[in-house]
N, C-alpha and C positions, 0 to 999 in steps of 0.2 A: 290561436291556441297552440298550433304546432311549434311556433317560436318559443312560447312559454315552456312547453314540455322540453324542448331542446336545451334551453337555458338551464332549466332545473336539472336535467340529466348531466350536462357539462359541469355545473356547480357541484353536484354530488360526487362526480368522479374526480374532482380536484383534490389533491392531498391537502390535509390541514397544515402539514409542514413537510419540508423536503426530507428525503431519506438520506442520511449521512453514512455512507458505506465505502470502504476501500476493499480491494481484493488483492491478495498476494499469492502468487504461485511460487513454490520452492521445489526445484527438481535436484535431487542428490543422486549422482551417478557414482556409486562406491567404487566400481571398477576403474573408472577414469579419474576418480578423486576430484570431481568438479561439482560445484554447486552453482546453479543458475537461479536467479530471482527475478520475477516480473511483478511489478506493483502497479495497480490500476487506481488512479485518482482522477477526480474531476477537476478541470482547470480552475474553476472559481474557488474550490476548496483549497488547493495547494497555493493559489495566489493569496488567499486570505491568511493562511498560515505564515507564508513568507513575509507578507506585509506586517503582520502582528509581531513577528520575531526580528525583522530587520528594517522595517519601514520602507522597503522597496516595493514598488508596484511593478510586477513582472510584465503585465500586458501580454500574456502568452498567446502565441499563434497570431500575432498582429505584426504589422510592419514596424511598429514602435516597441517591439519586445525588448526588454532589458538585456543588454549585451552579455551579461554574466548570469543569466537565469539558470542555466543547467548547473552551474557551480553552487548557487544558493539552494536549489532544489536538492542536489546531492548531499549538501551539508545537512539540510533539514531531515532528509530521509535517514542519513547516517546517525543523527542524534536521536531519532525516534523509532528506528527499526534496527534491532540488534540481534545478532546471531552468535551463539556460543556453541562450540563443538568440543565435547569432553571437557567442559569447563574453561576453554580458551576462547575469549571473545574476539570476534573479527572487528578490528578497529574501524576499518573503512572498506566497504565493498567497492569493487572496480566498476565504475559507471560505464556502460556500453553505449546506450542510446535512449532517446525518447521517441515515442511513436504516437501519433494521433490516430485513434480508431473511433469512429462515430463521434460521440460527444465526450469522450474520455481520453486521458493520456496514459500511456503505459511507459514505465521506466524500467529499463533492463540493467541488471548487474550480474557479475560473475566473479568467481574466485576458485582457485585450485589448491592442490595439495591438502585436501581434506580427507582424512580417514578417521572415522569416529564411530562410536557406539551410541552416543547421546547428543541431542541438539536441544538447546534452550532458545526459545524465541521470545523476545520482548518487543511488543508492537504498541506504541503509543501515538501512532500517526493520527494527527488531527484532533487528539483529545484536548489540546490547548485551545481549540476553536469551537468544537461542538460537544455539548454535554451528552448528546444522544448518539455520538459516533460509535459505529461498530466496524471492526476490522476483521474481515474473513481471511483466513490463511489456509491454503491447501498445500500439503507437503507430499511429494512423491519420492519414494525410495524403495529400491529392491523389489519392484512390482507391487508395492503397497501404496495406498493413498489414504490420507487422513485429513479431515477438515476441522478447523477450530475457529471459534469466535472470540475476539478480544474486545473487552469493554474497559471503561475507566477503572473499575474495581477488580478486573481480571486481565491484566496486561502481560503476564508472563506464563509460559507453558514449557515444561520440560518433557521430552519424548525419548524413550529408549528405542533405538532403531533396530537392534538385532533381536529384540524379544517379540517382534511382530510376526 
């Protein structure tokens, strides 16, 4: 009887479908004119996106990892995560590194010479893979922090930074 209850409990706790979420942190230091971006993705999700777009199986974090995986990931992120400052779009963010933390990967980017009053964020990461994808973005600037959720029908947000 105890086994049946345990099996029922485990079955009820299992999600009906996986949660498809990315997290992005944007830190804007107006005094130093630097923007740092950290994007959290799950390996299987980014692998699926790269495979769909390029046909390459990355095999991330394995001894058989594709030799050019960081370049393909950087290209995918650059095509699906765009920042514009005062109407000027950053063409390509400077890729810093990739870091594995628990069951996710963090990708770090940075760029300088940014002095702006508005930022526009377009985030379509993994929308080409999952219909239920949600992209959470937290932006920190001048002591303020704001969070946004991006979905397929709401993938662009414009923020006035000096009116906060």
